[in-house]
mmCIF file of the N, C-alpha and C atoms, coordinates in Angstrom:
data_MODEL
# 
_entry.id   MODEL 
# 
loop_
_atom_site.group_PDB 
_atom_site.id 
_atom_site.type_symbol 
_atom_site.label_atom_id 
_atom_site.label_alt_id 
_atom_site.label_comp_id 
_atom_site.label_asym_id 
_atom_site.label_entity_id 
_atom_site.label_seq_id 
_atom_site.pdbx_PDB_ins_code 
_atom_site.Cartn_x 
_atom_site.Cartn_y 
_atom_site.Cartn_z 
_atom_site.occupancy 
_atom_site.B_iso_or_equiv 
_atom_site.pdbx_formal_charge 
_atom_site.auth_seq_id 
_atom_site.auth_comp_id 
_atom_site.auth_asym_id 
_atom_site.auth_atom_id 
_atom_site.pdbx_PDB_model_num 
ATOM 1   N N  . UNK A 1 1  ? 76.377  -17.723 -39.490 1.00 0.00 ? 1  UNK A N  1 
ATOM 2   C CA . UNK A 1 1  ? 75.226  -18.048 -38.688 1.00 0.00 ? 1  UNK A CA 1 
ATOM 3   C C  . UNK A 1 1  ? 75.016  -16.964 -37.636 1.00 0.00 ? 1  UNK A C  1 
ATOM 4   N N  . UNK A 1 2  ? 74.772  -15.765 -38.045 1.00 0.00 ? 2  UNK A N  1 
ATOM 5   C CA . UNK A 1 2  ? 74.658  -14.657 -37.094 1.00 0.00 ? 2  UNK A CA 1 
ATOM 6   C C  . UNK A 1 2  ? 73.501  -14.780 -36.112 1.00 0.00 ? 2  UNK A C  1 
ATOM 7   N N  . UNK A 1 3  ? 72.462  -15.534 -36.427 1.00 0.00 ? 3  UNK A N  1 
ATOM 8   C CA . UNK A 1 3  ? 71.321  -15.644 -35.521 1.00 0.00 ? 3  UNK A CA 1 
ATOM 9   C C  . UNK A 1 3  ? 71.363  -16.892 -34.648 1.00 0.00 ? 3  UNK A C  1 
ATOM 10  N N  . UNK A 1 4  ? 72.391  -17.713 -34.781 1.00 0.00 ? 4  UNK A N  1 
ATOM 11  C CA . UNK A 1 4  ? 72.497  -18.933 -33.981 1.00 0.00 ? 4  UNK A CA 1 
ATOM 12  C C  . UNK A 1 4  ? 72.899  -18.574 -32.551 1.00 0.00 ? 4  UNK A C  1 
ATOM 13  N N  . UNK A 1 5  ? 72.245  -19.183 -31.553 1.00 0.00 ? 5  UNK A N  1 
ATOM 14  C CA . UNK A 1 5  ? 72.553  -18.877 -30.149 1.00 0.00 ? 5  UNK A CA 1 
ATOM 15  C C  . UNK A 1 5  ? 73.778  -19.652 -29.658 1.00 0.00 ? 5  UNK A C  1 
ATOM 16  N N  . UNK A 1 6  ? 74.941  -19.373 -30.221 1.00 0.00 ? 6  UNK A N  1 
ATOM 17  C CA . UNK A 1 6  ? 76.165  -20.076 -29.856 1.00 0.00 ? 6  UNK A CA 1 
ATOM 18  C C  . UNK A 1 6  ? 77.133  -19.115 -29.185 1.00 0.00 ? 6  UNK A C  1 
ATOM 19  N N  . UNK A 1 7  ? 77.864  -19.616 -28.173 1.00 0.00 ? 7  UNK A N  1 
ATOM 20  C CA . UNK A 1 7  ? 78.870  -18.765 -27.536 1.00 0.00 ? 7  UNK A CA 1 
ATOM 21  C C  . UNK A 1 7  ? 80.289  -19.191 -27.902 1.00 0.00 ? 7  UNK A C  1 
ATOM 22  N N  . UNK A 1 8  ? 80.421  -20.324 -28.586 1.00 0.00 ? 8  UNK A N  1 
ATOM 23  C CA . UNK A 1 8  ? 81.726  -20.811 -29.015 1.00 0.00 ? 8  UNK A CA 1 
ATOM 24  C C  . UNK A 1 8  ? 81.663  -21.170 -30.487 1.00 0.00 ? 8  UNK A C  1 
ATOM 25  N N  . UNK A 1 9  ? 82.642  -20.700 -31.236 1.00 0.00 ? 9  UNK A N  1 
ATOM 26  C CA . UNK A 1 9  ? 82.746  -21.042 -32.643 1.00 0.00 ? 9  UNK A CA 1 
ATOM 27  C C  . UNK A 1 9  ? 84.138  -21.615 -32.858 1.00 0.00 ? 9  UNK A C  1 
ATOM 28  N N  . UNK A 1 10 ? 84.234  -22.935 -32.966 1.00 0.00 ? 10 UNK A N  1 
ATOM 29  C CA . UNK A 1 10 ? 85.508  -23.620 -33.138 1.00 0.00 ? 10 UNK A CA 1 
ATOM 30  C C  . UNK A 1 10 ? 85.753  -23.867 -34.613 1.00 0.00 ? 10 UNK A C  1 
ATOM 31  N N  . UNK A 1 11 ? 86.797  -23.244 -35.146 1.00 0.00 ? 11 UNK A N  1 
ATOM 32  C CA . UNK A 1 11 ? 87.142  -23.412 -36.560 1.00 0.00 ? 11 UNK A CA 1 
ATOM 33  C C  . UNK A 1 11 ? 88.651  -23.479 -36.692 1.00 0.00 ? 11 UNK A C  1 
ATOM 34  N N  . UNK A 1 12 ? 89.130  -24.447 -37.418 1.00 0.00 ? 12 UNK A N  1 
ATOM 35  C CA . UNK A 1 12 ? 90.529  -24.484 -37.785 1.00 0.00 ? 12 UNK A CA 1 
ATOM 36  C C  . UNK A 1 12 ? 91.460  -25.087 -36.765 1.00 0.00 ? 12 UNK A C  1 
ATOM 37  N N  . UNK A 1 13 ? 92.689  -25.226 -37.235 1.00 0.00 ? 13 UNK A N  1 
ATOM 38  C CA . UNK A 1 13 ? 93.766  -25.758 -36.426 1.00 0.00 ? 13 UNK A CA 1 
ATOM 39  C C  . UNK A 1 13 ? 94.990  -24.889 -36.704 1.00 0.00 ? 13 UNK A C  1 
ATOM 40  N N  . UNK A 1 14 ? 96.162  -25.336 -36.312 1.00 0.00 ? 14 UNK A N  1 
ATOM 41  C CA . UNK A 1 14 ? 97.370  -24.519 -36.423 1.00 0.00 ? 14 UNK A CA 1 
ATOM 42  C C  . UNK A 1 14 ? 97.575  -23.907 -37.806 1.00 0.00 ? 14 UNK A C  1 
ATOM 43  N N  . UNK A 1 15 ? 97.399  -24.700 -38.861 1.00 0.00 ? 15 UNK A N  1 
ATOM 44  C CA . UNK A 1 15 ? 97.636  -24.195 -40.220 1.00 0.00 ? 15 UNK A CA 1 
ATOM 45  C C  . UNK A 1 15 ? 96.574  -23.207 -40.678 1.00 0.00 ? 15 UNK A C  1 
ATOM 46  N N  . UNK A 1 16 ? 95.438  -23.179 -40.007 1.00 0.00 ? 16 UNK A N  1 
ATOM 47  C CA . UNK A 1 16 ? 94.323  -22.315 -40.391 1.00 0.00 ? 16 UNK A CA 1 
ATOM 48  C C  . UNK A 1 16 ? 94.127  -21.140 -39.435 1.00 0.00 ? 16 UNK A C  1 
ATOM 49  N N  . UNK A 1 17 ? 95.072  -20.895 -38.566 1.00 0.00 ? 17 UNK A N  1 
ATOM 50  C CA . UNK A 1 17 ? 94.905  -19.917 -37.490 1.00 0.00 ? 17 UNK A CA 1 
ATOM 51  C C  . UNK A 1 17 ? 94.435  -18.558 -37.988 1.00 0.00 ? 17 UNK A C  1 
ATOM 52  N N  . UNK A 1 18 ? 95.137  -17.977 -38.932 1.00 0.00 ? 18 UNK A N  1 
ATOM 53  C CA . UNK A 1 18 ? 94.776  -16.626 -39.384 1.00 0.00 ? 18 UNK A CA 1 
ATOM 54  C C  . UNK A 1 18 ? 93.385  -16.587 -40.004 1.00 0.00 ? 18 UNK A C  1 
ATOM 55  N N  . UNK A 1 19 ? 93.063  -17.562 -40.846 1.00 0.00 ? 19 UNK A N  1 
ATOM 56  C CA . UNK A 1 19 ? 91.744  -17.600 -41.486 1.00 0.00 ? 19 UNK A CA 1 
ATOM 57  C C  . UNK A 1 19 ? 90.648  -17.793 -40.450 1.00 0.00 ? 19 UNK A C  1 
ATOM 58  N N  . UNK A 1 20 ? 90.879  -18.658 -39.468 1.00 0.00 ? 20 UNK A N  1 
ATOM 59  C CA . UNK A 1 20 ? 89.872  -18.917 -38.439 1.00 0.00 ? 20 UNK A CA 1 
ATOM 60  C C  . UNK A 1 20 ? 89.590  -17.655 -37.625 1.00 0.00 ? 20 UNK A C  1 
ATOM 61  N N  . UNK A 1 21 ? 90.629  -16.937 -37.251 1.00 0.00 ? 21 UNK A N  1 
ATOM 62  C CA . UNK A 1 21 ? 90.455  -15.704 -36.477 1.00 0.00 ? 21 UNK A CA 1 
ATOM 63  C C  . UNK A 1 21 ? 89.719  -14.658 -37.312 1.00 0.00 ? 21 UNK A C  1 
ATOM 64  N N  . UNK A 1 22 ? 90.094  -14.524 -38.572 1.00 0.00 ? 22 UNK A N  1 
ATOM 65  C CA . UNK A 1 22 ? 89.417  -13.560 -39.441 1.00 0.00 ? 22 UNK A CA 1 
ATOM 66  C C  . UNK A 1 22 ? 87.936  -13.883 -39.613 1.00 0.00 ? 22 UNK A C  1 
ATOM 67  N N  . UNK A 1 23 ? 87.581  -15.161 -39.540 1.00 0.00 ? 23 UNK A N  1 
ATOM 68  C CA . UNK A 1 23 ? 86.187  -15.578 -39.694 1.00 0.00 ? 23 UNK A CA 1 
ATOM 69  C C  . UNK A 1 23 ? 85.412  -15.535 -38.383 1.00 0.00 ? 23 UNK A C  1 
ATOM 70  N N  . UNK A 1 24 ? 86.081  -15.168 -37.281 1.00 0.00 ? 24 UNK A N  1 
ATOM 71  C CA . UNK A 1 24 ? 85.383  -15.003 -36.015 1.00 0.00 ? 24 UNK A CA 1 
ATOM 72  C C  . UNK A 1 24 ? 85.455  -16.168 -35.054 1.00 0.00 ? 24 UNK A C  1 
ATOM 73  N N  . UNK A 1 25 ? 86.395  -17.081 -35.259 1.00 0.00 ? 25 UNK A N  1 
ATOM 74  C CA . UNK A 1 25 ? 86.522  -18.225 -34.358 1.00 0.00 ? 25 UNK A CA 1 
ATOM 75  C C  . UNK A 1 25 ? 86.817  -17.750 -32.937 1.00 0.00 ? 25 UNK A C  1 
ATOM 76  N N  . UNK A 1 26 ? 86.212  -18.412 -31.969 1.00 0.00 ? 26 UNK A N  1 
ATOM 77  C CA . UNK A 1 26 ? 86.501  -18.124 -30.566 1.00 0.00 ? 26 UNK A CA 1 
ATOM 78  C C  . UNK A 1 26 ? 87.325  -19.240 -29.950 1.00 0.00 ? 26 UNK A C  1 
ATOM 79  N N  . UNK A 1 27 ? 87.571  -20.315 -30.710 1.00 0.00 ? 27 UNK A N  1 
ATOM 80  C CA . UNK A 1 27 ? 88.366  -21.451 -30.249 1.00 0.00 ? 27 UNK A CA 1 
ATOM 81  C C  . UNK A 1 27 ? 89.107  -22.023 -31.446 1.00 0.00 ? 27 UNK A C  1 
ATOM 82  N N  . UNK A 1 28 ? 90.440  -22.092 -31.351 1.00 0.00 ? 28 UNK A N  1 
ATOM 83  C CA . UNK A 1 28 ? 91.259  -22.653 -32.414 1.00 0.00 ? 28 UNK A CA 1 
ATOM 84  C C  . UNK A 1 28 ? 92.240  -23.621 -31.771 1.00 0.00 ? 28 UNK A C  1 
ATOM 85  N N  . UNK A 1 29 ? 92.384  -24.816 -32.353 1.00 0.00 ? 29 UNK A N  1 
ATOM 86  C CA . UNK A 1 29 ? 93.311  -25.814 -31.821 1.00 0.00 ? 29 UNK A CA 1 
ATOM 87  C C  . UNK A 1 29 ? 94.714  -25.528 -32.346 1.00 0.00 ? 29 UNK A C  1 
ATOM 88  N N  . UNK A 1 30 ? 95.679  -25.385 -31.437 1.00 0.00 ? 30 UNK A N  1 
ATOM 89  C CA . UNK A 1 30 ? 97.034  -24.982 -31.815 1.00 0.00 ? 30 UNK A CA 1 
ATOM 90  C C  . UNK A 1 30 ? 98.092  -26.014 -31.462 1.00 0.00 ? 30 UNK A C  1 
ATOM 91  N N  . UNK A 1 31 ? 97.742  -27.268 -31.385 1.00 0.00 ? 31 UNK A N  1 
ATOM 92  C CA . UNK A 1 31 ? 98.687  -28.307 -30.972 1.00 0.00 ? 31 UNK A CA 1 
ATOM 93  C C  . UNK A 1 31 ? 99.988  -28.312 -31.748 1.00 0.00 ? 31 UNK A C  1 
ATOM 94  N N  . UNK A 1 32 ? 99.911  -28.350 -33.073 1.00 0.00 ? 32 UNK A N  1 
ATOM 95  C CA . UNK A 1 32 ? 101.121 -28.405 -33.889 1.00 0.00 ? 32 UNK A CA 1 
ATOM 96  C C  . UNK A 1 32 ? 101.950 -27.136 -33.740 1.00 0.00 ? 32 UNK A C  1 
ATOM 97  N N  . UNK A 1 33 ? 101.315 -25.994 -33.640 1.00 0.00 ? 33 UNK A N  1 
ATOM 98  C CA . UNK A 1 33 ? 102.042 -24.729 -33.494 1.00 0.00 ? 33 UNK A CA 1 
ATOM 99  C C  . UNK A 1 33 ? 102.818 -24.684 -32.180 1.00 0.00 ? 33 UNK A C  1 
ATOM 100 N N  . UNK A 1 34 ? 102.300 -25.344 -31.158 1.00 0.00 ? 34 UNK A N  1 
ATOM 101 C CA . UNK A 1 34 ? 102.947 -25.330 -29.844 1.00 0.00 ? 34 UNK A CA 1 
ATOM 102 C C  . UNK A 1 34 ? 103.916 -26.499 -29.680 1.00 0.00 ? 34 UNK A C  1 
ATOM 103 N N  . UNK A 1 35 ? 103.470 -27.712 -30.044 1.00 0.00 ? 35 UNK A N  1 
ATOM 104 C CA . UNK A 1 35 ? 104.234 -28.926 -29.765 1.00 0.00 ? 35 UNK A CA 1 
ATOM 105 C C  . UNK A 1 35 ? 104.993 -29.486 -30.957 1.00 0.00 ? 35 UNK A C  1 
ATOM 106 N N  . UNK A 1 36 ? 104.762 -28.954 -32.151 1.00 0.00 ? 36 UNK A N  1 
ATOM 107 C CA . UNK A 1 36 ? 105.410 -29.479 -33.343 1.00 0.00 ? 36 UNK A CA 1 
ATOM 108 C C  . UNK A 1 36 ? 104.627 -30.632 -33.947 1.00 0.00 ? 36 UNK A C  1 
ATOM 109 N N  . UNK A 1 37 ? 105.127 -31.128 -35.067 1.00 0.00 ? 37 UNK A N  1 
ATOM 110 C CA . UNK A 1 37 ? 104.452 -32.222 -35.769 1.00 0.00 ? 37 UNK A CA 1 
ATOM 111 C C  . UNK A 1 37 ? 104.504 -33.503 -34.946 1.00 0.00 ? 37 UNK A C  1 
ATOM 112 N N  . UNK A 1 38 ? 103.493 -34.330 -35.124 1.00 0.00 ? 38 UNK A N  1 
ATOM 113 C CA . UNK A 1 38 ? 103.447 -35.620 -34.425 1.00 0.00 ? 38 UNK A CA 1 
ATOM 114 C C  . UNK A 1 38 ? 104.497 -36.560 -34.998 1.00 0.00 ? 38 UNK A C  1 
ATOM 115 N N  . UNK A 1 39 ? 105.060 -37.363 -34.138 1.00 0.00 ? 39 UNK A N  1 
ATOM 116 C CA . UNK A 1 39 ? 105.991 -38.401 -34.558 1.00 0.00 ? 39 UNK A CA 1 
ATOM 117 C C  . UNK A 1 39 ? 105.205 -39.681 -34.789 1.00 0.00 ? 39 UNK A C  1 
ATOM 118 N N  . UNK A 1 40 ? 105.148 -40.129 -36.031 1.00 0.00 ? 40 UNK A N  1 
ATOM 119 C CA . UNK A 1 40 ? 104.424 -41.357 -36.354 1.00 0.00 ? 40 UNK A CA 1 
ATOM 120 C C  . UNK A 1 40 ? 105.332 -42.558 -36.100 1.00 0.00 ? 40 UNK A C  1 
ATOM 121 N N  . UNK A 1 41 ? 104.773 -43.609 -35.512 1.00 0.00 ? 41 UNK A N  1 
ATOM 122 C CA . UNK A 1 41 ? 105.597 -44.815 -35.227 1.00 0.00 ? 41 UNK A CA 1 
ATOM 123 C C  . UNK A 1 41 ? 106.046 -45.521 -36.486 1.00 0.00 ? 41 UNK A C  1 
# 
């Protein structure tokens, strides 16, 4: 979307980090990479 007037492009999460950066993401969620997997009750 090169003509879209957006200043933030949020794509991907921890497992998609490299692909998201290569695609031009300006915001990537890294919770699992920083805090580890969630503990399910």
